[in-house]
C-alpha positions as CSV (number, residue, x, y, z in Angstrom):
1,M,35.1,-211.2,-138.7
2,G,36.0,-214.6,-140.0
3,N,34.0,-214.2,-143.2
4,G,34.6,-210.5,-143.7
5,P,37.3,-208.6,-145.5
6,A,40.7,-208.3,-143.9
7,P,41.9,-204.8,-142.8
8,F,43.5,-202.7,-145.6
9,S,47.0,-203.3,-144.0
10,D,46.6,-207.0,-144.7
11,I,46.2,-206.7,-148.5
12,G,49.3,-208.3,-149.9
13,K,50.4,-209.6,-146.5
14,R,50.8,-213.2,-147.5
15,T,53.4,-212.2,-150.1
16,R,55.2,-209.8,-147.7
17,D,55.4,-212.5,-145.1
18,L,57.0,-214.9,-147.5
19,L,59.6,-212.3,-148.7
20,T,60.4,-210.7,-145.3
21,K,59.1,-212.6,-142.3
22,D,61.7,-214.2,-140.0
23,Y,64.7,-212.8,-142.0
24,N,67.1,-211.4,-139.4
25,F,70.7,-210.4,-140.0
26,D,71.6,-209.5,-136.3
27,H,71.8,-211.6,-133.2
28,K,68.5,-211.9,-131.4
29,F,67.3,-213.7,-128.3
30,T,63.6,-214.0,-127.1
31,L,62.3,-215.6,-124.0
32,L,58.5,-216.0,-123.6
33,M,56.9,-217.0,-120.3
34,Q,53.1,-217.3,-120.0
35,S,50.9,-218.3,-117.1
36,H,47.4,-219.8,-117.1
37,A,46.1,-216.7,-115.3
38,G,46.5,-214.6,-118.5
39,M,49.9,-213.1,-117.7
40,G,52.7,-213.2,-120.2
41,V,56.3,-211.9,-120.0
42,T,58.6,-211.6,-123.0
43,A,62.2,-210.6,-122.7
44,T,64.0,-209.7,-126.0
45,G,67.6,-208.8,-126.6
46,W,69.5,-208.2,-129.9
47,K,72.9,-207.1,-131.0
48,K,73.3,-204.8,-134.0
49,D,76.6,-203.3,-135.1
50,Q,78.3,-204.0,-131.8
51,I,75.4,-202.3,-129.9
52,F,73.1,-204.2,-127.6
53,F,69.4,-203.4,-127.3
54,G,66.7,-205.0,-125.3
55,D,63.2,-204.8,-123.8
56,V,60.9,-206.5,-121.4
57,N,57.2,-206.8,-122.3
58,T,54.4,-207.7,-120.0
59,L,51.0,-208.7,-121.3
60,Y,48.0,-209.2,-119.1
61,K,44.5,-210.4,-120.3
62,S,41.3,-210.3,-118.3
63,G,38.0,-210.8,-120.1
64,N,37.8,-208.4,-123.0
65,T,40.7,-206.2,-121.8
66,T,44.4,-206.5,-122.6
67,V,47.1,-204.4,-121.0
68,D,50.5,-204.4,-122.7
69,L,53.5,-202.8,-120.9
70,K,57.0,-202.5,-122.3
71,L,60.3,-201.2,-120.9
72,D,63.4,-200.9,-123.1
73,T,67.1,-200.2,-122.6
74,H,66.5,-196.5,-123.4
75,S,64.3,-196.2,-120.3
76,N,61.2,-195.7,-122.4
77,V,57.9,-197.1,-121.0
78,S,55.3,-198.0,-123.5
79,T,51.7,-198.8,-122.5
80,K,48.8,-200.0,-124.5
81,V,45.3,-200.9,-123.2
82,T,43.0,-202.7,-125.6
83,V,39.3,-203.4,-125.1
84,N,37.4,-205.8,-127.4
85,D,33.7,-205.7,-128.2
86,I,33.1,-202.5,-126.2
87,F,30.6,-202.1,-129.0
88,P,29.5,-204.9,-131.4
89,F,32.3,-205.7,-133.9
90,T,34.7,-203.1,-132.4
91,K,38.1,-202.9,-130.8
92,V,39.4,-199.8,-129.0
93,A,43.0,-199.3,-128.0
94,C,44.8,-196.4,-126.2
95,S,48.6,-196.2,-126.1
96,F,51.3,-193.8,-124.9
97,R,55.0,-193.8,-124.3
98,I,56.8,-192.2,-121.3
99,P,58.6,-189.7,-121.3
100,D,57.2,-188.6,-124.7
101,H,54.1,-186.7,-123.6
102,K,53.0,-186.3,-127.2
103,S,53.0,-190.0,-128.0
104,G,49.4,-190.7,-126.9
105,K,47.2,-192.4,-129.5
106,L,43.7,-193.7,-129.7
107,D,42.9,-196.5,-132.2
108,L,39.5,-197.8,-133.2
109,Q,38.9,-200.9,-135.3
110,Y,35.5,-201.9,-136.7
111,L,35.1,-205.3,-138.4
112,H,31.9,-206.0,-140.2
113,P,31.0,-209.0,-142.4
114,H,31.3,-206.7,-145.5
115,A,33.7,-204.0,-144.2
116,A,36.8,-203.4,-142.1
117,V,37.7,-199.9,-140.8
118,D,40.7,-198.8,-138.8
119,S,41.2,-195.3,-137.5
120,S,43.9,-193.7,-135.4
121,I,44.3,-190.2,-133.9
122,G,47.0,-188.7,-131.8
123,L,46.2,-187.4,-128.3
124,N,47.8,-184.0,-128.6
125,P,46.8,-180.5,-129.7
126,T,47.9,-181.1,-133.4
127,P,47.2,-184.8,-133.9
128,L,48.0,-187.0,-136.8
129,L,44.8,-188.6,-138.1
130,E,44.9,-191.9,-140.1
131,V,41.9,-193.8,-141.5
132,S,41.9,-197.0,-143.6
133,A,39.0,-199.0,-144.9
134,A,38.3,-202.2,-146.9
135,I,35.1,-203.6,-148.3
136,G,34.3,-207.0,-149.8
137,S,34.4,-210.5,-148.5
138,K,36.8,-213.1,-147.1
139,D,38.1,-213.7,-150.6
140,F,38.0,-210.2,-152.2
141,S,38.8,-206.9,-150.7
142,L,39.1,-203.3,-152.0
143,G,40.3,-200.5,-149.9
144,G,42.4,-197.4,-149.2
145,E,44.0,-195.4,-146.5
146,V,44.7,-191.7,-145.9
147,G,46.7,-189.8,-143.3
148,L,46.2,-186.1,-142.3
149,D,48.6,-183.9,-140.4
150,T,46.3,-181.4,-138.7
151,A,49.2,-179.1,-137.8
152,S,49.9,-178.4,-141.5
153,A,46.5,-179.4,-142.9
154,S,48.4,-181.6,-145.3
155,L,48.0,-185.3,-146.4
156,T,50.8,-187.5,-145.1
157,K,49.8,-190.5,-147.2
158,Y,47.1,-191.8,-149.5
159,N,47.2,-195.3,-150.8
160,A,44.8,-197.8,-152.4
161,G,44.8,-201.5,-153.0
162,I,42.8,-204.5,-154.2
163,G,43.3,-208.1,-153.1
164,F,42.0,-211.6,-154.0
165,N,42.6,-214.5,-151.6
166,K,42.1,-218.2,-151.8
167,P,43.5,-221.0,-149.6
168,D,46.2,-221.8,-152.1
169,F,47.0,-218.4,-153.6
170,S,46.8,-214.7,-153.1
171,V,47.0,-211.7,-155.5
172,A,47.3,-208.1,-154.6
173,V,47.8,-204.7,-156.4
174,L,48.7,-201.6,-154.3
175,L,49.1,-198.0,-155.3
176,T,51.4,-196.4,-152.6
177,D,53.6,-193.4,-151.9
178,K,50.9,-190.9,-152.8
179,G,50.3,-192.6,-156.1
180,Q,54.0,-192.7,-157.1
181,T,54.5,-196.4,-156.7
182,L,52.6,-199.4,-158.1
183,K,53.1,-202.8,-156.5
184,A,51.8,-206.2,-157.7
185,S,52.3,-209.3,-155.7
186,Y,51.4,-213.0,-156.0
187,V,51.9,-216.0,-153.7
188,H,51.0,-219.6,-154.5
189,S,51.1,-222.7,-152.3
190,V,52.4,-225.3,-154.8
191,N,51.8,-228.4,-152.8
192,P,50.4,-227.5,-149.4
193,S,49.4,-231.1,-148.5
194,N,52.8,-232.6,-149.2
195,D,56.0,-230.6,-148.8
196,G,54.5,-227.2,-148.0
197,T,56.3,-225.5,-150.9
198,T,55.2,-221.9,-151.5
199,V,56.5,-219.4,-154.1
200,G,55.8,-215.7,-154.5
201,A,56.9,-212.5,-156.2
202,E,56.5,-208.8,-155.9
203,L,56.9,-206.3,-158.8
204,T,57.4,-202.6,-158.2
205,H,57.1,-199.7,-160.6
206,R,57.9,-196.1,-159.6
207,F,56.2,-193.6,-161.8
208,N,58.5,-190.6,-160.9
209,T,61.7,-192.4,-161.8
210,Y,60.3,-195.0,-164.3
211,E,62.2,-197.6,-162.2
212,N,61.2,-201.2,-162.1
213,S,62.2,-203.8,-159.6
214,F,61.2,-207.3,-158.5
215,T,61.7,-209.7,-155.6
216,I,61.0,-213.4,-155.8
217,G,61.0,-215.9,-152.9
218,S,60.1,-219.4,-151.8
219,S,59.5,-221.4,-148.7
220,H,59.9,-225.2,-148.4
221,L,58.9,-227.4,-145.5
222,V,61.8,-229.9,-145.2
223,D,60.1,-231.8,-142.4
224,P,57.4,-231.0,-139.9
225,I,59.8,-228.9,-137.8
226,T,62.2,-227.4,-140.4
227,T,61.6,-224.7,-142.9
228,V,63.9,-223.3,-145.5
229,K,63.2,-219.9,-147.3
230,T,65.0,-218.2,-150.1
231,R,64.8,-214.7,-151.6
232,F,66.3,-213.0,-154.7
233,S,66.0,-209.4,-155.9
234,N,66.8,-207.8,-159.2
235,N,69.7,-205.8,-157.6
236,G,71.5,-209.1,-157.1
237,K,70.8,-209.6,-153.4
238,F,70.3,-213.2,-152.4
239,A,69.0,-214.3,-148.9
240,M,68.3,-217.6,-147.3
241,L,67.1,-218.8,-143.9
242,C,66.7,-222.1,-142.1
243,Q,64.3,-222.3,-139.2
244,R,63.9,-225.3,-136.9
245,E,61.5,-225.9,-134.1
246,W,63.9,-227.8,-131.9
247,R,61.2,-228.0,-129.1
248,P,57.5,-227.1,-129.0
249,K,57.1,-223.4,-129.8
250,S,60.9,-222.8,-129.4
251,L,62.6,-221.8,-132.7
252,I,66.2,-221.3,-133.9
253,T,66.6,-219.3,-137.1
254,V,69.8,-218.8,-139.1
255,S,69.7,-216.2,-141.9
256,G,72.2,-215.0,-144.5
257,E,72.2,-212.4,-147.2
258,Y,74.8,-211.8,-150.0
259,D,74.9,-208.3,-151.7
260,P,77.3,-208.3,-154.7
261,K,77.2,-204.5,-154.7
262,S,78.4,-204.1,-151.1
263,N,81.6,-202.2,-150.7
264,N,83.3,-205.1,-148.8
265,G,81.2,-207.9,-150.4
266,A,80.7,-209.4,-147.0
267,T,77.8,-211.8,-146.4
268,K,75.4,-210.7,-143.6
269,L,74.6,-213.5,-141.1
270,G,72.0,-213.5,-138.4
271,L,71.0,-215.8,-135.6
272,A,67.6,-215.7,-133.7
273,L,66.7,-217.9,-130.8
274,A,63.2,-217.9,-129.4
275,L,62.4,-219.9,-126.3
276,K,59.0,-220.7,-124.8
277,P,59.4,-223.0,-121.8
């Protein structure tokens, strides 16, 4: 719902995107082809530590139904069928992966003007059950999530969070890792109408080790087709990327990261090329 709260997983998302999105320290190539009939094909290949991986993804939309089929280099076939508005405000998805016969999963999302609920259950004799919910409005959301392993009757996770969003800033506080980690994040668009500069930070406190850490980042729109991002962490790691839309919807991204505590002190470099003819 446009005026309702975002799902629990989106609390703090604007800061996470600023600090992590588009950073890539491998070599990646993506080709996206889409037809007017609702069919889309995406081929992706990437090289990591001298090993090449790849997959081909086919997406077909018809009415309220979307079928997503993916084949990777390990001969795994992943399928996901999504149906929107099967009931008012709902979305239902069923997914499975071949040859893993225990990978089946059923997802249900319910978006209401004052609540957002996501649930997932494995389609096997001892499924993993996960439920998350958020209440509030477009600007304010309060929620939590819990995971239950029915095989051992134990909780796999329980987290909670609160978020406040405005067009020019976003604040979020999350209690994660079964109550062992507290995260506070803030992102602010300094001058969105001019140079598109955005700054943000995430502070983390771990109760079990009394450890504190932080990450700060920024994004700057150099011109309408070029974006530069930076990121710095308390452990000394510094990362930077430059992304340019060299043709409509086709991007080239160069990323680099320096870790002063690395054994060889080498800088990680990555190149990502995304083409959409």
